[in-house]
PyMOL Python script that loads the backbone (N, CA, C, O; Angstrom):
from pymol import cmd

cmd.read_pdbstr("""\
ATOM      1  N   UNK A   1     105.696  76.426  79.569  1.00  0.00           N
ATOM      2  CA  UNK A   1     104.744  75.609  80.303  1.00  0.00           C
ATOM      3  C   UNK A   1     105.252  74.176  80.450  1.00  0.00           C
ATOM      4  O   UNK A   1     105.003  73.533  81.470  1.00  0.00           O
ATOM      5  N   UNK A   2     105.951  73.678  79.456  1.00  0.00           N
ATOM      6  CA  UNK A   2     106.437  72.291  79.503  1.00  0.00           C
ATOM      7  C   UNK A   2     107.389  72.098  80.681  1.00  0.00           C
ATOM      8  O   UNK A   2     107.241  71.143  81.444  1.00  0.00           O
ATOM      9  N   UNK A   3     108.360  72.988  80.835  1.00  0.00           N
ATOM     10  CA  UNK A   3     109.323  72.853  81.936  1.00  0.00           C
ATOM     11  C   UNK A   3     108.626  72.931  83.291  1.00  0.00           C
ATOM     12  O   UNK A   3     108.994  72.218  84.224  1.00  0.00           O
ATOM     13  N   UNK A   4     107.630  73.788  83.398  1.00  0.00           N
ATOM     14  CA  UNK A   4     106.865  73.892  84.655  1.00  0.00           C
ATOM     15  C   UNK A   4     106.152  72.581  84.937  1.00  0.00           C
ATOM     16  O   UNK A   4     106.247  72.052  86.044  1.00  0.00           O
ATOM     17  N   UNK A   5     105.440  72.050  83.951  1.00  0.00           N
ATOM     18  CA  UNK A   5     104.686  70.807  84.144  1.00  0.00           C
ATOM     19  C   UNK A   5     105.609  69.622  84.402  1.00  0.00           C
ATOM     20  O   UNK A   5     105.215  68.669  85.074  1.00  0.00           O
ATOM     21  N   UNK A   6     106.821  69.669  83.882  1.00  0.00           N
ATOM     22  CA  UNK A   6     107.791  68.598  84.143  1.00  0.00           C
ATOM     23  C   UNK A   6     108.491  68.778  85.481  1.00  0.00           C
ATOM     24  O   UNK A   6     109.225  67.892  85.920  1.00  0.00           O
ATOM     25  N   UNK A   7     108.272  69.920  86.136  1.00  0.00           N
ATOM     26  CA  UNK A   7     108.952  70.193  87.392  1.00  0.00           C
ATOM     27  C   UNK A   7     110.415  70.537  87.204  1.00  0.00           C
ATOM     28  O   UNK A   7     111.216  70.380  88.125  1.00  0.00           O
ATOM     29  N   UNK A   8     110.767  71.003  86.028  1.00  0.00           N
ATOM     30  CA  UNK A   8     112.147  71.363  85.718  1.00  0.00           C
ATOM     31  C   UNK A   8     112.385  72.818  86.121  1.00  0.00           C
ATOM     32  O   UNK A   8     112.542  73.693  85.269  1.00  0.00           O
ATOM     33  N   UNK A   9     112.410  73.058  87.418  1.00  0.00           N
ATOM     34  CA  UNK A   9     112.495  74.422  87.949  1.00  0.00           C
ATOM     35  C   UNK A   9     113.828  75.076  87.649  1.00  0.00           C
ATOM     36  O   UNK A   9     113.899  76.300  87.535  1.00  0.00           O
ATOM     37  N   UNK A  10     114.869  74.304  87.519  1.00  0.00           N
ATOM     38  CA  UNK A  10     116.172  74.868  87.158  1.00  0.00           C
ATOM     39  C   UNK A  10     116.094  75.537  85.781  1.00  0.00           C
ATOM     40  O   UNK A  10     116.608  76.639  85.590  1.00  0.00           O
ATOM     41  N   UNK A  11     115.452  74.867  84.833  1.00  0.00           N
ATOM     42  CA  UNK A  11     115.290  75.422  83.479  1.00  0.00           C
ATOM     43  C   UNK A  11     114.370  76.644  83.486  1.00  0.00           C
ATOM     44  O   UNK A  11     114.631  77.632  82.800  1.00  0.00           O
ATOM     45  N   UNK A  12     113.299  76.566  84.264  1.00  0.00           N
ATOM     46  CA  UNK A  12     112.380  77.716  84.371  1.00  0.00           C
ATOM     47  C   UNK A  12     113.125  78.922  84.921  1.00  0.00           C
ATOM     48  O   UNK A  12     113.020  80.019  84.372  1.00  0.00           O
ATOM     49  N   UNK A  13     113.872  78.731  85.993  1.00  0.00           N
ATOM     50  CA  UNK A  13     114.609  79.850  86.578  1.00  0.00           C
ATOM     51  C   UNK A  13     115.662  80.390  85.604  1.00  0.00           C
ATOM     52  O   UNK A  13     115.846  81.602  85.491  1.00  0.00           O
ATOM     53  N   UNK A  14     116.340  79.499  84.914  1.00  0.00           N
ATOM     54  CA  UNK A  14     117.342  79.921  83.930  1.00  0.00           C
ATOM     55  C   UNK A  14     116.701  80.830  82.870  1.00  0.00           C
ATOM     56  O   UNK A  14     117.259  81.867  82.512  1.00  0.00           O
ATOM     57  N   UNK A  15     115.547  80.436  82.383  1.00  0.00           N
ATOM     58  CA  UNK A  15     114.859  81.219  81.358  1.00  0.00           C
ATOM     59  C   UNK A  15     114.382  82.569  81.911  1.00  0.00           C
ATOM     60  O   UNK A  15     114.518  83.599  81.249  1.00  0.00           O
ATOM     61  N   UNK A  16     113.831  82.557  83.111  1.00  0.00           N
ATOM     62  CA  UNK A  16     113.386  83.813  83.731  1.00  0.00           C
ATOM     63  C   UNK A  16     114.558  84.777  83.921  1.00  0.00           C
ATOM     64  O   UNK A  16     114.430  85.975  83.667  1.00  0.00           O
ATOM     65  N   UNK A  17     115.689  84.253  84.365  1.00  0.00           N
ATOM     66  CA  UNK A  17     116.886  85.086  84.547  1.00  0.00           C
ATOM     67  C   UNK A  17     117.377  85.647  83.219  1.00  0.00           C
ATOM     68  O   UNK A  17     117.741  86.820  83.130  1.00  0.00           O
ATOM     69  N   UNK A  18     117.385  84.810  82.192  1.00  0.00           N
ATOM     70  CA  UNK A  18     117.875  85.244  80.884  1.00  0.00           C
ATOM     71  C   UNK A  18     116.983  86.324  80.279  1.00  0.00           C
ATOM     72  O   UNK A  18     117.477  87.300  79.717  1.00  0.00           O
ATOM     73  N   UNK A  19     115.696  86.149  80.395  1.00  0.00           N
ATOM     74  CA  UNK A  19     114.775  87.176  79.888  1.00  0.00           C
ATOM     75  C   UNK A  19     114.979  88.479  80.655  1.00  0.00           C
ATOM     76  O   UNK A  19     115.010  89.555  80.059  1.00  0.00           O
ATOM     77  N   UNK A  20     115.117  88.384  81.962  1.00  0.00           N
ATOM     78  CA  UNK A  20     115.340  89.586  82.769  1.00  0.00           C
ATOM     79  C   UNK A  20     116.639  90.261  82.348  1.00  0.00           C
ATOM     80  O   UNK A  20     116.694  91.487  82.263  1.00  0.00           O
ATOM     81  N   UNK A  21     117.681  89.482  82.084  1.00  0.00           N
ATOM     82  CA  UNK A  21     118.971  90.046  81.685  1.00  0.00           C
ATOM     83  C   UNK A  21     118.855  90.753  80.339  1.00  0.00           C
ATOM     84  O   UNK A  21     119.302  91.890  80.185  1.00  0.00           O
ATOM     85  N   UNK A  22     118.258  90.079  79.374  1.00  0.00           N
ATOM     86  CA  UNK A  22     118.131  90.639  78.032  1.00  0.00           C
ATOM     87  C   UNK A  22     117.235  91.877  78.029  1.00  0.00           C
ATOM     88  O   UNK A  22     117.470  92.820  77.274  1.00  0.00           O
ATOM     89  N   UNK A  23     116.227  91.866  78.863  1.00  0.00           N
ATOM     90  CA  UNK A  23     115.267  92.978  78.920  1.00  0.00           C
ATOM     91  C   UNK A  23     115.606  93.942  80.050  1.00  0.00           C
ATOM     92  O   UNK A  23     114.713  94.546  80.643  1.00  0.00           O
ATOM     93  N   UNK A  24     116.861  94.083  80.341  1.00  0.00           N
ATOM     94  CA  UNK A  24     117.310  94.946  81.433  1.00  0.00           C
ATOM     95  C   UNK A  24     116.657  96.318  81.327  1.00  0.00           C
ATOM     96  O   UNK A  24     116.706  96.963  80.279  1.00  0.00           O
ATOM     97  N   UNK A  25     116.051  96.751  82.414  1.00  0.00           N
ATOM     98  CA  UNK A  25     115.404  98.056  82.459  1.00  0.00           C
ATOM     99  C   UNK A  25     113.953  98.048  82.020  1.00  0.00           C
ATOM    100  O   UNK A  25     113.227  99.007  82.282  1.00  0.00           O
ATOM    101  N   UNK A  26     113.515  96.989  81.358  1.00  0.00           N
ATOM    102  CA  UNK A  26     112.120  96.892  80.916  1.00  0.00           C
ATOM    103  C   UNK A  26     111.242  96.375  82.056  1.00  0.00           C
ATOM    104  O   UNK A  26     111.721  95.699  82.967  1.00  0.00           O
ATOM    105  N   UNK A  27     109.978  96.698  81.992  1.00  0.00           N
ATOM    106  CA  UNK A  27     109.007  96.164  82.942  1.00  0.00           C
ATOM    107  C   UNK A  27     108.558  94.810  82.403  1.00  0.00           C
ATOM    108  O   UNK A  27     108.133  94.698  81.253  1.00  0.00           O
ATOM    109  N   UNK A  28     108.659  93.781  83.248  1.00  0.00           N
ATOM    110  CA  UNK A  28     108.307  92.422  82.819  1.00  0.00           C
ATOM    111  C   UNK A  28     107.084  91.910  83.563  1.00  0.00           C
ATOM    112  O   UNK A  28     106.946  92.086  84.773  1.00  0.00           O
ATOM    113  N   UNK A  29     106.195  91.266  82.798  1.00  0.00           N
ATOM    114  CA  UNK A  29     104.988  90.679  83.368  1.00  0.00           C
ATOM    115  C   UNK A  29     104.961  89.195  83.019  1.00  0.00           C
ATOM    116  O   UNK A  29     105.064  88.828  81.848  1.00  0.00           O
ATOM    117  N   UNK A  30     104.825  88.353  84.022  1.00  0.00           N
ATOM    118  CA  UNK A  30     104.703  86.915  83.811  1.00  0.00           C
ATOM    119  C   UNK A  30     103.228  86.552  83.813  1.00  0.00           C
ATOM    120  O   UNK A  30     102.511  86.853  84.767  1.00  0.00           O
ATOM    121  N   UNK A  31     102.772  85.903  82.745  1.00  0.00           N
ATOM    122  CA  UNK A  31     101.394  85.426  82.673  1.00  0.00           C
ATOM    123  C   UNK A  31     101.424  83.925  82.957  1.00  0.00           C
ATOM    124  O   UNK A  31     102.016  83.155  82.202  1.00  0.00           O
ATOM    125  N   UNK A  32     100.790  83.524  84.037  1.00  0.00           N
ATOM    126  CA  UNK A  32     100.929  82.160  84.538  1.00  0.00           C
ATOM    127  C   UNK A  32      99.953  81.145  83.946  1.00  0.00           C
ATOM    128  O   UNK A  32     100.177  79.948  84.125  1.00  0.00           O
ATOM    129  N   UNK A  33      98.897  81.540  83.259  1.00  0.00           N
ATOM    130  CA  UNK A  33      97.864  80.620  82.767  1.00  0.00           C
ATOM    131  C   UNK A  33      97.482  79.637  83.873  1.00  0.00           C
ATOM    132  O   UNK A  33      97.648  78.424  83.742  1.00  0.00           O
ATOM    133  N   UNK A  34      96.975  80.193  84.947  1.00  0.00           N
ATOM    134  CA  UNK A  34      96.685  79.434  86.164  1.00  0.00           C
ATOM    135  C   UNK A  34      95.780  78.220  85.961  1.00  0.00           C
ATOM    136  O   UNK A  34      95.872  77.251  86.714  1.00  0.00           O
ATOM    137  N   UNK A  35      94.915  78.260  84.962  1.00  0.00           N
ATOM    138  CA  UNK A  35      93.990  77.138  84.770  1.00  0.00           C
ATOM    139  C   UNK A  35      94.715  75.834  84.431  1.00  0.00           C
ATOM    140  O   UNK A  35      94.137  74.755  84.568  1.00  0.00           O
ATOM    141  N   UNK A  36      95.965  75.918  83.994  1.00  0.00           N
ATOM    142  CA  UNK A  36      96.726  74.719  83.642  1.00  0.00           C
ATOM    143  C   UNK A  36      97.670  74.268  84.757  1.00  0.00           C
ATOM    144  O   UNK A  36      98.338  73.242  84.624  1.00  0.00           O
ATOM    145  N   UNK A  37      97.729  75.018  85.842  1.00  0.00           N
ATOM    146  CA  UNK A  37      98.738  74.750  86.878  1.00  0.00           C
ATOM    147  C   UNK A  37      98.119  74.296  88.190  1.00  0.00           C
ATOM    148  O   UNK A  37      97.030  74.730  88.567  1.00  0.00           O
ATOM    149  N   UNK A  38      98.835  73.416  88.874  1.00  0.00           N
ATOM    150  CA  UNK A  38      98.465  73.044  90.242  1.00  0.00           C
ATOM    151  C   UNK A  38      98.913  74.170  91.169  1.00  0.00           C
ATOM    152  O   UNK A  38      99.747  74.996  90.799  1.00  0.00           O
ATOM    153  N   UNK A  39      98.360  74.195  92.357  1.00  0.00           N
ATOM    154  CA  UNK A  39      98.708  75.243  93.333  1.00  0.00           C
ATOM    155  C   UNK A  39     100.215  75.291  93.582  1.00  0.00           C
ATOM    156  O   UNK A  39     100.801  76.372  93.641  1.00  0.00           O
ATOM    157  N   UNK A  40     100.831  74.143  93.724  1.00  0.00           N
ATOM    158  CA  UNK A  40     102.272  74.113  93.992  1.00  0.00           C
ATOM    159  C   UNK A  40     103.069  74.684  92.820  1.00  0.00           C
ATOM    160  O   UNK A  40     104.092  75.338  93.027  1.00  0.00           O
ATOM    161  N   UNK A  41     102.611  74.445  91.598  1.00  0.00           N
ATOM    162  CA  UNK A  41     103.286  74.989  90.418  1.00  0.00           C
ATOM    163  C   UNK A  41     103.128  76.502  90.356  1.00  0.00           C
ATOM    164  O   UNK A  41     104.075  77.220  90.034  1.00  0.00           O
ATOM    165  N   UNK A  42     101.926  76.981  90.666  1.00  0.00           N
ATOM    166  CA  UNK A  42     101.686  78.432  90.690  1.00  0.00           C
ATOM    167  C   UNK A  42     102.606  79.102  91.701  1.00  0.00           C
ATOM    168  O   UNK A  42     103.234  80.121  91.412  1.00  0.00           O
ATOM    169  N   UNK A  43     102.673  78.520  92.873  1.00  0.00           N
ATOM    170  CA  UNK A  43     103.483  79.098  93.942  1.00  0.00           C
ATOM    171  C   UNK A  43     104.955  79.153  93.548  1.00  0.00           C
ATOM    172  O   UNK A  43     105.590  80.200  93.679  1.00  0.00           O
ATOM    173  N   UNK A  44     105.495  78.056  93.075  1.00  0.00           N
ATOM    174  CA  UNK A  44     106.909  78.017  92.709  1.00  0.00           C
ATOM    175  C   UNK A  44     107.208  78.960  91.554  1.00  0.00           C
ATOM    176  O   UNK A  44     108.196  79.692  91.594  1.00  0.00           O
ATOM    177  N   UNK A  45     106.374  78.951  90.534  1.00  0.00           N
ATOM    178  CA  UNK A  45     106.580  79.822  89.382  1.00  0.00           C
ATOM    179  C   UNK A  45     106.567  81.290  89.790  1.00  0.00           C
ATOM    180  O   UNK A  45     107.430  82.061  89.370  1.00  0.00           O
ATOM    181  N   UNK A  46     105.608  81.673  90.593  1.00  0.00           N
ATOM    182  CA  UNK A  46     105.508  83.075  91.028  1.00  0.00           C
ATOM    183  C   UNK A  46     106.686  83.479  91.909  1.00  0.00           C
ATOM    184  O   UNK A  46     107.217  84.581  91.772  1.00  0.00           O
ATOM    185  N   UNK A  47     107.092  82.601  92.802  1.00  0.00           N
ATOM    186  CA  UNK A  47     108.247  82.910  93.648  1.00  0.00           C
ATOM    187  C   UNK A  47     109.512  83.078  92.811  1.00  0.00           C
ATOM    188  O   UNK A  47     110.305  83.985  93.064  1.00  0.00           O
ATOM    189  N   UNK A  48     109.705  82.216  91.822  1.00  0.00           N
ATOM    190  CA  UNK A  48     110.874  82.332  90.956  1.00  0.00           C
ATOM    191  C   UNK A  48     110.842  83.637  90.159  1.00  0.00           C
ATOM    192  O   UNK A  48     111.876  84.284  89.990  1.00  0.00           O
ATOM    193  N   UNK A  49     109.682  84.019  89.679  1.00  0.00           N
ATOM    194  CA  UNK A  49     109.569  85.268  88.922  1.00  0.00           C
ATOM    195  C   UNK A  49     109.922  86.461  89.801  1.00  0.00           C
ATOM    196  O   UNK A  49     110.697  87.326  89.393  1.00  0.00           O
ATOM    197  N   UNK A  50     109.367  86.511  90.984  1.00  0.00           N
ATOM    198  CA  UNK A  50     109.645  87.626  91.904  1.00  0.00           C
ATOM    199  C   UNK A  50     111.113  87.626  92.308  1.00  0.00           C
ATOM    200  O   UNK A  50     111.751  88.679  92.325  1.00  0.00           O
ATOM    201  N   UNK A  51     111.648  86.464  92.630  1.00  0.00           N
ATOM    202  CA  UNK A  51     113.051  86.362  93.046  1.00  0.00           C
ATOM    203  C   UNK A  51     114.026  86.759  91.941  1.00  0.00           C
ATOM    204  O   UNK A  51     115.167  87.125  92.221  1.00  0.00           O
ATOM    205  N   UNK A  52     113.579  86.686  90.690  1.00  0.00           N
ATOM    206  CA  UNK A  52     114.450  86.999  89.566  1.00  0.00           C
ATOM    207  C   UNK A  52     114.118  88.338  88.906  1.00  0.00           C
ATOM    208  O   UNK A  52     114.473  88.579  87.752  1.00  0.00           O
ATOM    209  N   UNK A  53     113.432  89.202  89.654  1.00  0.00           N
ATOM    210  CA  UNK A  53     113.268  90.578  89.217  1.00  0.00           C
ATOM    211  C   UNK A  53     112.111  90.893  88.294  1.00  0.00           C
ATOM    212  O   UNK A  53     112.077  91.975  87.708  1.00  0.00           O
ATOM    213  N   UNK A  54     111.163  89.982  88.144  1.00  0.00           N
ATOM    214  CA  UNK A  54     110.001  90.280  87.327  1.00  0.00           C
ATOM    215  C   UNK A  54     109.090  91.238  88.092  1.00  0.00           C
ATOM    216  O   UNK A  54     109.020  91.186  89.320  1.00  0.00           O
ATOM    217  N   UNK A  55     108.407  92.095  87.379  1.00  0.00           N
ATOM    218  CA  UNK A  55     107.660  93.188  88.002  1.00  0.00           C
ATOM    219  C   UNK A  55     106.203  92.873  88.310  1.00  0.00           C
ATOM    220  O   UNK A  55     105.672  93.332  89.321  1.00  0.00           O
ATOM    221  N   UNK A  56     105.558  92.102  87.458  1.00  0.00           N
ATOM    222  CA  UNK A  56     104.136  91.824  87.609  1.00  0.00           C
ATOM    223  C   UNK A  56     103.845  90.354  87.354  1.00  0.00           C
ATOM    224  O   UNK A  56     104.560  89.680  86.613  1.00  0.00           O
ATOM    225  N   UNK A  57     102.784  89.874  87.981  1.00  0.00           N
ATOM    226  CA  UNK A  57     102.267  88.532  87.751  1.00  0.00           C
ATOM    227  C   UNK A  57     100.824  88.669  87.291  1.00  0.00           C
ATOM    228  O   UNK A  57     100.071  89.482  87.826  1.00  0.00           O
ATOM    229  N   UNK A  58     100.442  87.876  86.305  1.00  0.00           N
ATOM    230  CA  UNK A  58      99.076  87.898  85.793  1.00  0.00           C
ATOM    231  C   UNK A  58      98.567  86.467  85.776  1.00  0.00           C
ATOM    232  O   UNK A  58      99.330  85.532  85.536  1.00  0.00           O
ATOM    233  N   UNK A  59      97.275  86.299  86.032  1.00  0.00           N
ATOM    234  CA  UNK A  59      96.698  84.969  86.176  1.00  0.00           C
ATOM    235  C   UNK A  59      96.411  84.259  84.864  1.00  0.00           C
ATOM    236  O   UNK A  59      96.462  83.030  84.817  1.00  0.00           O
ATOM    237  N   UNK A  60      96.114  84.987  83.805  1.00  0.00           N
ATOM    238  CA  UNK A  60      95.653  84.360  82.578  1.00  0.00           C
ATOM    239  C   UNK A  60      95.683  85.359  81.426  1.00  0.00           C
ATOM    240  O   UNK A  60      95.566  86.566  81.636  1.00  0.00           O
ATOM    241  N   UNK A  61      95.841  84.845  80.207  1.00  0.00           N
ATOM    242  CA  UNK A  61      95.752  85.712  79.036  1.00  0.00           C
ATOM    243  C   UNK A  61      94.306  85.989  78.671  1.00  0.00           C
ATOM    244  O   UNK A  61      94.007  87.003  78.040  1.00  0.00           O
ATOM    245  N   UNK A  62      93.404  85.095  79.061  1.00  0.00           N
ATOM    246  CA  UNK A  62      92.006  85.208  78.679  1.00  0.00           C
ATOM    247  C   UNK A  62      91.709  84.579  77.333  1.00  0.00           C
ATOM    248  O   UNK A  62      90.569  84.624  76.873  1.00  0.00           O
ATOM    249  N   UNK A  63      92.713  83.990  76.688  1.00  0.00           N
ATOM    250  CA  UNK A  63      92.529  83.385  75.373  1.00  0.00           C
ATOM    251  C   UNK A  63      92.377  81.869  75.422  1.00  0.00           C
ATOM    252  O   UNK A  63      92.183  81.241  74.381  1.00  0.00           O
ATOM    253  N   UNK A  64      92.460  81.283  76.579  1.00  0.00           N
ATOM    254  CA  UNK A  64      92.346  79.825  76.704  1.00  0.00           C
ATOM    255  C   UNK A  64      90.902  79.437  76.989  1.00  0.00           C
ATOM    256  O   UNK A  64      90.046  80.297  77.197  1.00  0.00           O
ATOM    257  N   UNK A  65      90.643  78.149  76.997  1.00  0.00           N
ATOM    258  CA  UNK A  65      89.280  77.657  77.228  1.00  0.00           C
ATOM    259  C   UNK A  65      88.799  77.910  78.653  1.00  0.00           C
ATOM    260  O   UNK A  65      87.597  77.927  78.917  1.00  0.00           O
ATOM    261  N   UNK A  66      89.721  78.100  79.545  1.00  0.00           N
ATOM    262  CA  UNK A  66      89.351  78.411  80.927  1.00  0.00           C
ATOM    263  C   UNK A  66      90.209  79.580  81.396  1.00  0.00           C
ATOM    264  O   UNK A  66      91.356  79.732  80.976  1.00  0.00           O
ATOM    265  N   UNK A  67      89.656  80.375  82.244  1.00  0.00           N
ATOM    266  CA  UNK A  67      90.394  81.537  82.733  1.00  0.00           C
ATOM    267  C   UNK A  67      90.781  81.370  84.187  1.00  0.00           C
ATOM    268  O   UNK A  67      90.696  80.279  84.751  1.00  0.00           O
ATOM    269  N   UNK A  68      91.200  82.453  84.773  1.00  0.00           N
ATOM    270  CA  UNK A  68      91.583  82.441  86.175  1.00  0.00           C
ATOM    271  C   UNK A  68      90.331  82.436  87.052  1.00  0.00           C
ATOM    272  O   UNK A  68      89.266  82.907  86.653  1.00  0.00           O
ATOM    273  N   UNK A  69      90.488  81.907  88.222  1.00  0.00           N
ATOM    274  CA  UNK A  69      89.393  81.891  89.200  1.00  0.00           C
ATOM    275  C   UNK A  69      89.625  83.003  90.221  1.00  0.00           C
ATOM    276  O   UNK A  69      90.731  83.535  90.318  1.00  0.00           O
ATOM    277  N   UNK A  70      88.593  83.353  90.976  1.00  0.00           N
ATOM    278  CA  UNK A  70      88.802  84.322  92.061  1.00  0.00           C
ATOM    279  C   UNK A  70      89.888  83.858  93.037  1.00  0.00           C
ATOM    280  O   UNK A  70      90.625  84.674  93.591  1.00  0.00           O
ATOM    281  N   UNK A  71      89.978  82.545  93.239  1.00  0.00           N
ATOM    282  CA  UNK A  71      91.009  81.998  94.134  1.00  0.00           C
ATOM    283  C   UNK A  71      92.403  82.264  93.571  1.00  0.00           C
ATOM    284  O   UNK A  71      93.328  82.553  94.330  1.00  0.00           O
ATOM    285  N   UNK A  72      92.569  82.169  92.243  1.00  0.00           N
ATOM    286  CA  UNK A  72      93.858  82.467  91.621  1.00  0.00           C
ATOM    287  C   UNK A  72      94.256  83.915  91.871  1.00  0.00           C
ATOM    288  O   UNK A  72      95.409  84.206  92.191  1.00  0.00           O
ATOM    289  N   UNK A  73      93.307  84.807  91.726  1.00  0.00           N
ATOM    290  CA  UNK A  73      93.585  86.228  91.951  1.00  0.00           C
ATOM    291  C   UNK A  73      94.002  86.462  93.390  1.00  0.00           C
ATOM    292  O   UNK A  73      94.982  87.161  93.649  1.00  0.00           O
ATOM    293  N   UNK A  74      93.269  85.885  94.326  1.00  0.00           N
ATOM    294  CA  UNK A  74      93.621  86.021  95.747  1.00  0.00           C
ATOM    295  C   UNK A  74      95.009  85.452  96.019  1.00  0.00           C
ATOM    296  O   UNK A  74      95.787  86.025  96.782  1.00  0.00           O
ATOM    297  N   UNK A  75      95.309  84.331  95.393  1.00  0.00           N
ATOM    298  CA  UNK A  75      96.606  83.671  95.584  1.00  0.00           C
ATOM    299  C   UNK A  75      97.763  84.577  95.172  1.00  0.00           C
ATOM    300  O   UNK A  75      98.783  84.642  95.859  1.00  0.00           O
ATOM    301  N   UNK A  76      97.601  85.276  94.047  1.00  0.00           N
ATOM    302  CA  UNK A  76      98.675  86.111  93.534  1.00  0.00           C
ATOM    303  C   UNK A  76      98.809  87.457  94.242  1.00  0.00           C
ATOM    304  O   UNK A  76      99.816  88.146  94.078  1.00  0.00           O
ATOM    305  N   UNK A  77      97.825  87.826  95.010  1.00  0.00           N
ATOM    306  CA  UNK A  77      97.889  89.115  95.708  1.00  0.00           C
ATOM    307  C   UNK A  77      98.743  89.037  96.888  1.00  0.00           C
ATOM    308  O   UNK A  77      98.911  90.031  97.595  1.00  0.00           O
TER     309      UNK A  77
END
""", "prot")
cmd.dss("prot")
cmd.show_as("cartoon", "prot")
cmd.util.cbc("prot")
cmd.orient("prot")
């Protein structure tokens, strides 16, 4: 989350690629915790995940003080 909030997209992509490499053949799900992200951050994060071979995107873990909104769900579809 820190790299995303800092706009350090190079580091985010590096980490997504490395996880995909290490977990070769596994199904990967990125949980975005949308309540902490701006729309532009959600968009970039999701595009990087898809571009780097992640299989699923999820809006929230449900364990934070705020969850995903209906708009977040629509955005990720």
